[in-house]
Structures are given as C-alpha cells and as structure tokens.
C-alpha positions in Angstrom: 1.0 62.1 3.5 -1.3 60.0 6.1 0.5 57.0 7.6 -1.3 53.7 8.0 -1.4 52.9 11.8 -2.2 49.3 12.6 -4.0 49.0 16.0 -3.9 45.8 17.9 -6.4 45.2 20.6 -5.2 42.2 22.0 -1.4 41.6 21.8 -1.4 38.2 23.4 -3.6 37.0 20.6 -0.9 38.8 17.9 2.0 37.0 19.6 0.1 33.5 19.5 -0.4 33.9 15.6 2.9 35.2 15.0 4.4 32.2 16.8 1.8 29.5 14.9 3.1 31.4 11.5 6.5 31.0 12.5 6.3 27.3 13.3 4.4 26.6 10.3 7.0 28.6 8.1 9.9 26.5 10.0 8.0 23.2 9.1 7.5 24.2 5.5 11.3 24.8 5.0 12.2 21.8 7.1 9.8 19.7 4.7 11.3 21.1 1.3 14.9 21.7 2.1 16.1 18.6 4.6 18.5 16.1 3.5 16.7 13.1 1.9 13.8 14.8 0.6 14.4 13.5 -2.9 14.1 10.0 -1.3 10.8 10.7 0.4 9.2 12.3 -3.0 10.3 9.2 -5.0 13.4 10.0 -6.9 15.6 7.6 -4.9 12.8 5.7 -3.5 11.9 4.2 -7.2 12.5 0.5 -6.8 15.5 -0.7 -9.0 14.9 -3.4 -11.1 16.0 -5.6 -14.3 13.8 -6.4 -17.1 14.0 -9.8 -18.2 12.3 -11.6 -21.1 11.3 -15.1 -20.0 12.7 -18.1 -21.9 11.2 -21.5 -22.3 12.1 -23.3 -18.8 12.4 -20.2 -16.6 10.7 -20.2 -13.3 9.8 -17.0 -10.9 12.1 -19.1 -8.3 15.0 -19.4 -10.5 14.7 -15.7 -11.7 14.6 -14.7 -8.0 17.7 -16.8 -6.7 19.5 -15.4 -10.1 18.8 -11.7 -10.4 17.5 -10.9 -6.9 19.1 -9.6 -3.8 20.9 -12.6 -2.1 20.4 -11.0 1.4 16.7 -11.5 0.8 14.6 -14.6 1.3 13.6 -15.9 -2.2 10.0 -16.2 -1.3 9.9 -12.3 -0.8 11.6 -11.8 -3.5 9.2 -13.9 -5.6 6.2 -11.8 -4.0 7.9 -8.7 -4.9 8.2 -9.9 -8.4 4.4 -10.6 -8.7 3.3 -7.4 -6.9 5.7 -5.4 -9.5 4.4 -7.3 -12.3 0.7 -7.4 -11.4 0.7 -11.2 -11.3 -2.0 -13.2 -10.0 -0.3 -16.6 -10.3 3.3 -17.7 -10.7 2.6 -18.8 -14.0 5.1 -16.9 -16.5 5.2 -17.6 -20.3 8.2 -17.5 -22.7 8.6 -14.1 -24.4 7.1 -12.3 -21.6 9.1 -9.5 -19.9 9.0 -9.1 -16.3 10.9 -6.9 -13.9 13.0 -8.4 -11.0 14.0 -5.9 -8.0 17.6 -5.9 -7.5 17.6 -4.1 -4.3 
C-alpha cells in the first residue's frame, strides 16, 4: 500500500497559513460561544414594551410618563414611541394600539 506523502516547499508559508487558520477558528468560536451572544443576536436585545389601546383624552406625553421608564427624559420616551410605532406625528386616536417601551 502506498502512503501519501505531503511535500511542502515553503515551510514558513505553511506556518503562516496554519496560524491564520487557528486565529480565524478561535475568532469563530469566540463569536458564537462567548457570554452575551444571545443579546447581540437580538434575543435579549428586543425592546420590552407594553401595548396600549388609546382612550379618548390620551396623549403620548401622558402615556410616556405613565408607562415609560421613570429614569429617562419624557421627550426621549415620546420619540421612541413614535419610532417603534412608525408615527409621523404626535396625533393618536381612540382605539389605536401603540407600543410603549418599558426599559
């Protein structure tokens, strides 16, 4: 039985590619198995929100104060509400469902 013999003409090139391969392999393991990867992939990064049906007299400002994070500026919460719900204006209507971030 013949044995396959691998001949390397440039050993330094082989070492270089082996090192690059190992670094890429380590980088791949680091990306997929490090702690917190679920957050980066979006499982924990999803915005937590509460869904509210608008009643007569409700305003975005009142809802932001009532349901939003009390540590944030109300203006920022109203802006986030508009972004999440794709609102072009601050006008909301009774019966409309909107999402309010709670984080």
